[in-house]
VEXTOR-461528 format. One line per field, with one value per residue: x, y, z of N, C-alpha, C in turn. Coordinates in steps of 0.02 Angstrom, whole numbers. Layout:
# VEXTOR-461528
nu = [X / ...]
nv = [Y / ...]
nw = [Z / ...]
cau = [X / ...]
cav = [Y / ...]
caw = [Z / ...]
cu = [X / ...]
cv = [Y / ...]
cw = [Z / ...]
END
This chain:
# VEXTOR-461528
nu = [-968 / -887 / -752 / -727 / -732 / -622 / -521 / -532 / -494 / -360 / -310 / -325 / -237 / -116 / -103 / -78 / -180 / -264 / -223 / -234 / -227 / -153 / -1 / 47 / 190 / 275 / 407 / 457 / 485 / 607 / 740 / 799 / 700 / 638 / 522 / 346 / 284 / 173 / 42 / 58 / 73 / -54 / -134 / -92 / -134 / -273 / -294 / -254 / -341 / -440 / -368 / -332 / -222 / -84 / 30 / 172 / 196 / 309 / 339 / 454 / 547 / 671 / 834 / 905]
nv = [16 / 31 / 6 / 117 / 223 / 191 / 203 / 340 / 398 / 357 / 427 / 560 / 556 / 533 / 653 / 736 / 798 / 734 / 688 / 592 / 422 / 264 / 248 / 132 / 51 / -51 / -156 / -181 / -313 / -437 / -544 / -568 / -578 / -653 / -719 / -748 / -603 / -528 / -578 / -547 / -407 / -374 / -422 / -340 / -217 / -238 / -256 / -133 / -43 / 32 / 114 / 272 / 346 / 447 / 370 / 282 / 124 / -1 / -138 / -254 / -364 / -422 / -417 / -309]
nw = [-342 / -229 / -262 / -343 / -253 / -173 / -270 / -299 / -176 / -172 / -282 / -238 / -130 / -197 / -264 / -162 / -96 / -7 / 151 / 250 / 308 / 260 / 173 / 69 / 19 / -94 / -152 / -325 / -350 / -390 / -447 / -325 / -232 / -89 / -52 / -85 / -104 / -145 / -101 / 35 / 35 / -15 / 89 / 196 / 145 / 148 / 287 / 337 / 286 / 354 / 435 / 500 / 522 / 469 / 394 / 324 / 257 / 219 / 112 / 82 / -26 / -10 / 72 / 27]
cau = [-953 / -836 / -687 / -720 / -716 / -553 / -478 / -535 / -453 / -290 / -293 / -318 / -175 / -60 / -99 / -61 / -239 / -288 / -164 / -245 / -227 / -89 / 32 / 79 / 241 / 307 / 457 / 430 / 509 / 660 / 767 / 820 / 642 / 645 / 457 / 291 / 264 / 110 / -13 / 70 / 56 / -127 / -162 / -78 / -179 / -339 / -296 / -242 / -389 / -477 / -322 / -337 / -158 / -45 / 93 / 195 / 215 / 346 / 344 / 511 / 554 / 738 / 871 / 937]
cav = [84 / 30 / 13 / 185 / 264 / 175 / 234 / 413 / 414 / 348 / 483 / 619 / 548 / 541 / 724 / 773 / 833 / 695 / 672 / 540 / 354 / 230 / 246 / 66 / 48 / -116 / -159 / -211 / -382 / -455 / -611 / -575 / -584 / -714 / -749 / -722 / -544 / -498 / -592 / -511 / -337 / -370 / -432 / -278 / -166 / -252 / -244 / -62 / -2 / 76 / 154 / 343 / 379 / 465 / 333 / 245 / 56 / -29 / -211 / -268 / -434 / -448 / -378 / -250]
caw = [-318 / -177 / -294 / -367 / -194 / -156 / -321 / -290 / -118 / -192 / -327 / -196 / -92 / -243 / -281 / -101 / -71 / 50 / 191 / 300 / 283 / 253 / 108 / 66 / -32 / -100 / -204 / -386 / -350 / -438 / -435 / -255 / -188 / -50 / -38 / -126 / -65 / -168 / -54 / 98 / 23 / -20 / 156 / 232 / 118 / 175 / 360 / 353 / 248 / 398 / 475 / 485 / 536 / 411 / 399 / 266 / 272 / 163 / 107 / 39 / -40 / 5 / 121 / -5]
cu = [-898 / -766 / -675 / -702 / -644 / -505 / -476 / -492 / -379 / -267 / -281 / -254 / -115 / -49 / -80 / -120 / -266 / -228 / -174 / -244 / -157 / -64 / 71 / 126 / 269 / 356 / 428 / 446 / 561 / 684 / 789 / 761 / 641 / 579 / 405 / 260 / 198 / 52 / -4 / 53 / -19 / -160 / -151 / -125 / -250 / -344 / -289 / -292 / -426 / -433 / -324 / -272 / -120 / 25 / 109 / 219 / 249 / 348 / 400 / 521 / 622 / 773 / 903 / 895]
cv = [85 / 39 / 84 / 233 / 253 / 208 / 310 / 435 / 409 / 405 / 546 / 615 / 560 / 614 / 766 / 811 / 799 / 670 / 616 / 471 / 328 / 234 / 180 / 64 / -22 / -115 / -193 / -285 / -392 / -525 / -622 / -584 / -652 / -750 / -719 / -663 / -513 / -514 / -555 / -438 / -327 / -377 / -370 / -222 / -175 / -235 / -171 / -15 / 49 / 120 / 227 / 381 / 392 / 433 / 301 / 177 / 27 / -105 / -225 / -343 / -464 / -402 / -315 / -192]
cw = [-265 / -207 / -320 / -311 / -174 / -206 / -313 / -231 / -135 / -237 / -286 / -154 / -137 / -262 / -220 / -72 / -9 / 89 / 242 / 268 / 272 / 181 / 107 / 6 / -34 / -157 / -266 / -395 / -405 / -421 / -363 / -207 / -155 / -37 / -84 / -89 / -86 / -121 / 13 / 91 / 18 / 48 / 200 / 210 / 146 / 249 / 379 / 319 / 291 / 442 / 453 / 496 / 471 / 417 / 332 / 290 / 210 / 168 / 57 / 31 / -26 / 54 / 92 / 4]
END
């Protein structure tokens, strides 16, 4: 049931109905990616799960 609650919150955020919480954005990765960014994005998502502030955090894999 925990995953379903998480999914429901993400759906409400995507629809613009729920405005609180972190919006985590990461690049799709390409040949320019300088490091394994997926574990870092997952760790950020875990650490920010309880954050109630309405912010956007971006995780990028290169300098472009």
